[in-house]
C-alpha positions as CSV (number, residue, x, y, z in Angstrom):
1,M,0.0,0.0,0.0
2,P,2.8,2.5,0.7
3,V,3.9,2.0,-2.9
4,W,0.5,2.9,-4.1
5,Q,0.6,6.0,-2.0
6,D,3.8,7.1,-3.7
7,F,2.2,6.5,-7.1
8,Y,-0.8,8.4,-6.1
9,D,1.3,11.3,-4.8
10,K,2.9,11.5,-8.1
11,Y,-0.2,11.3,-10.3
12,S,-3.1,12.5,-8.1
13,Q,-3.8,15.4,-10.4
14,K,-4.5,13.0,-13.3
15,V,-6.0,9.9,-11.7
16,S,-7.9,8.7,-8.6
17,I,-7.1,5.5,-6.7
18,I,-9.6,3.5,-4.7
19,S,-8.4,0.4,-3.0
20,I,-10.8,-2.4,-2.0
21,A,-9.9,-4.6,0.9
22,I,-11.7,-8.0,0.6
23,D,-11.7,-8.9,4.2
24,L,-14.4,-10.9,6.0
25,Q,-13.3,-9.5,9.4
26,G,-14.5,-6.1,8.4
27,Y,-13.9,-2.5,9.3
28,E,-11.8,-2.8,12.5
29,K,-9.2,-5.2,11.1
30,V,-8.8,-3.3,7.9
31,N,-8.9,0.2,9.5
32,D,-6.3,-0.8,12.1
33,Y,-4.0,-1.8,9.3
34,V,-4.7,1.0,6.8
35,S,-4.8,3.8,9.3
36,G,-1.2,3.3,10.2
37,L,-0.2,3.7,6.5
38,N,-1.3,7.4,6.2
39,L,-3.0,6.8,2.9
40,T,-4.7,9.8,1.2
41,F,-6.8,7.7,-1.1
42,P,-9.9,5.8,0.1
43,T,-10.0,2.1,0.9
44,L,-13.4,0.4,0.7
45,I,-14.1,-2.7,2.6
46,D,-15.8,-5.6,0.8
47,Q,-16.8,-8.0,3.6
48,K,-18.7,-10.3,1.3
49,N,-16.5,-10.7,-1.7
50,I,-19.0,-8.9,-3.9
51,T,-16.2,-7.4,-6.1
52,G,-14.7,-10.9,-6.6
53,D,-18.1,-12.2,-7.8
54,L,-18.9,-9.1,-9.8
55,Y,-15.6,-8.9,-11.7
56,G,-14.9,-12.6,-11.8
57,F,-11.6,-12.8,-9.9
58,K,-10.4,-15.1,-7.2
59,A,-7.0,-13.6,-6.4
60,I,-5.5,-10.3,-5.6
61,P,-4.1,-7.8,-6.4
62,N,-6.2,-6.7,-9.4
63,G,-6.3,-3.5,-11.4
64,I,-9.5,-2.2,-13.0
65,L,-9.0,1.1,-14.9
66,I,-12.1,3.2,-15.2
67,D,-12.2,6.4,-17.3
68,E,-13.8,9.7,-16.5
69,N,-17.1,8.5,-18.0
70,G,-17.2,5.5,-15.6
71,D,-16.4,3.0,-18.3
72,I,-14.0,0.1,-17.6
73,V,-11.3,0.6,-20.2
74,A,-9.0,-2.2,-19.0
75,K,-8.5,-4.7,-16.3
76,Q,-5.8,-7.1,-15.1
77,L,-7.0,-9.9,-12.9
78,G,-4.2,-11.2,-10.7
79,N,-0.6,-10.1,-10.5
80,F,-1.4,-6.4,-10.6
81,D,1.6,-5.5,-8.5
82,I,2.7,-1.8,-8.8
83,R,6.2,-2.9,-7.6
84,K,6.7,-4.7,-10.9
85,V,8.3,-2.3,-13.3
86,E,6.2,-3.5,-16.3
87,I,3.0,-2.8,-14.4
88,R,4.1,0.6,-13.2
89,N,5.3,1.5,-16.8
90,K,2.0,0.5,-18.3
91,L,0.0,2.5,-15.8
92,E,2.2,5.6,-16.3
93,K,1.8,5.3,-20.1
94,W,-2.0,5.0,-19.7
95,I,-2.1,8.0,-17.4
96,I,0.3,10.3,-19.3
97,N,-0.5,9.3,-22.9
98,D,-3.9,7.9,-22.6
99,Q,-2.7,4.6,-24.2
100,N,-4.5,1.4,-24.0
101,F,-3.7,-1.0,-21.2
102,K,-4.4,-4.5,-22.5
103,D,-6.7,-6.6,-20.4
104,Q,-4.8,-9.5,-18.8
105,I,-6.2,-12.4,-16.9
106,S,-3.9,-14.6,-14.9
107,E,-4.1,-18.3,-14.3
108,T,-6.6,-17.5,-11.6
109,K,-9.6,-17.6,-14.0
110,F,-13.1,-17.6,-12.4
111,T,-14.7,-21.1,-12.9
112,S,-17.7,-23.0,-11.7
113,R,-15.5,-24.4,-9.0
114,T,-14.8,-20.8,-8.0
115,K,-18.5,-20.1,-7.8
116,K,-19.0,-23.1,-5.5
117,S,-16.0,-22.1,-3.4
118,N,-17.4,-18.5,-3.1
119,Q,-20.9,-19.9,-2.1
120,L,-19.2,-21.7,0.8
121,L,-17.5,-18.5,1.7
122,E,-20.9,-16.9,1.9
123,K,-22.3,-19.9,3.8
124,G,-19.7,-19.6,6.5
125,M,-20.2,-15.9,7.1
126,P,-23.2,-16.2,9.5
127,Y,-21.1,-18.6,11.6
128,F,-18.2,-16.2,11.6
129,Q,-20.3,-13.2,12.5
130,S,-21.9,-15.1,15.4
131,G,-18.5,-16.0,16.8
132,D,-18.5,-19.7,15.7
133,I,-15.2,-19.3,13.9
134,K,-14.4,-23.0,14.0
135,T,-17.4,-23.9,11.9
136,A,-16.8,-21.0,9.6
137,L,-13.2,-22.1,9.0
138,E,-14.3,-25.7,8.4
139,I,-16.8,-24.5,5.7
140,W,-14.3,-22.2,4.1
141,K,-11.6,-24.9,4.0
142,Q,-14.2,-27.0,2.1
143,G,-14.2,-24.2,-0.4
144,I,-10.4,-24.2,-0.7
145,K,-10.6,-28.0,-1.4
146,I,-13.1,-27.4,-4.2
147,D,-11.0,-24.6,-5.8
148,P,-7.4,-24.5,-4.4
149,K,-6.6,-21.5,-6.5
150,N,-9.3,-19.4,-4.9
151,Y,-6.9,-17.1,-3.1
152,I,-9.7,-14.8,-1.9
153,V,-11.1,-17.7,0.3
154,R,-7.7,-19.0,1.2
155,K,-6.4,-15.6,2.4
156,Q,-9.5,-15.1,4.5
157,V,-8.7,-18.4,6.3
158,W,-5.1,-17.4,6.7
159,A,-6.0,-13.9,8.0
160,I,-8.0,-15.5,10.8
161,E,-5.4,-18.2,11.6
162,Y,-2.3,-16.0,11.2
163,P,-3.4,-12.4,11.6
164,E,0.2,-11.3,12.2
165,K,1.0,-12.1,8.6
166,F,-1.7,-9.7,7.3
167,Y,-2.3,-6.9,9.7
168,S,1.1,-5.7,10.8
169,G,3.6,-4.2,8.5
170,E,4.0,-5.3,4.9
171,I,1.9,-8.2,3.7
172,N,4.2,-11.2,3.6
173,Y,3.8,-12.7,0.2
174,Q,6.8,-15.1,0.6
175,W,5.1,-16.6,3.6
176,Q,1.9,-17.1,1.6
177,K,3.8,-18.9,-1.1
178,E,5.4,-21.1,1.5
179,Q,2.0,-21.9,3.0
180,I,0.7,-22.9,-0.4
181,D,3.6,-25.3,-0.7
182,L,3.1,-26.6,2.8
183,E,-0.6,-27.2,2.3
184,S,0.1,-29.0,-1.0
185,L,-3.1,-27.6,-2.5
186,D,-1.6,-26.4,-5.8
């Protein structure tokens, strides 16, 4: 997120940034993390994975570019990491020269298995909200078995089981990769 803040500081006269945190734990968890970053662009909280269902993604980070008319002009689902030089260069060219930013969809394509996995995410929410976290996690882990590449569901489970990896400092992507290897789900 600090890298996005740097980018926004540089281009805020030409572009707006809105981040969306897909986090079932809601406002407090996200706000505690985001408030320490001193961001000057808004972060919306999607506690029900509505954006994942709407735009058809199951991994983050994603980039959806919307023009001044409100039209989606490009999107990249998965691997939209501003720290990657090629992504940053494409964004800068799009902003400065109004060039096309080709749509890209990673290997995390939304499938019928993703839909079933997301339905289990939704099914577990009432348990989670009522404090029955054990049952919620069991249901969500069924979703991971159905679609091991549904990183939205997977990261919700991890965020509950290992909050220190998600809500303090930089998000530890190396740890996430190691978890995937340990869980042997990919």
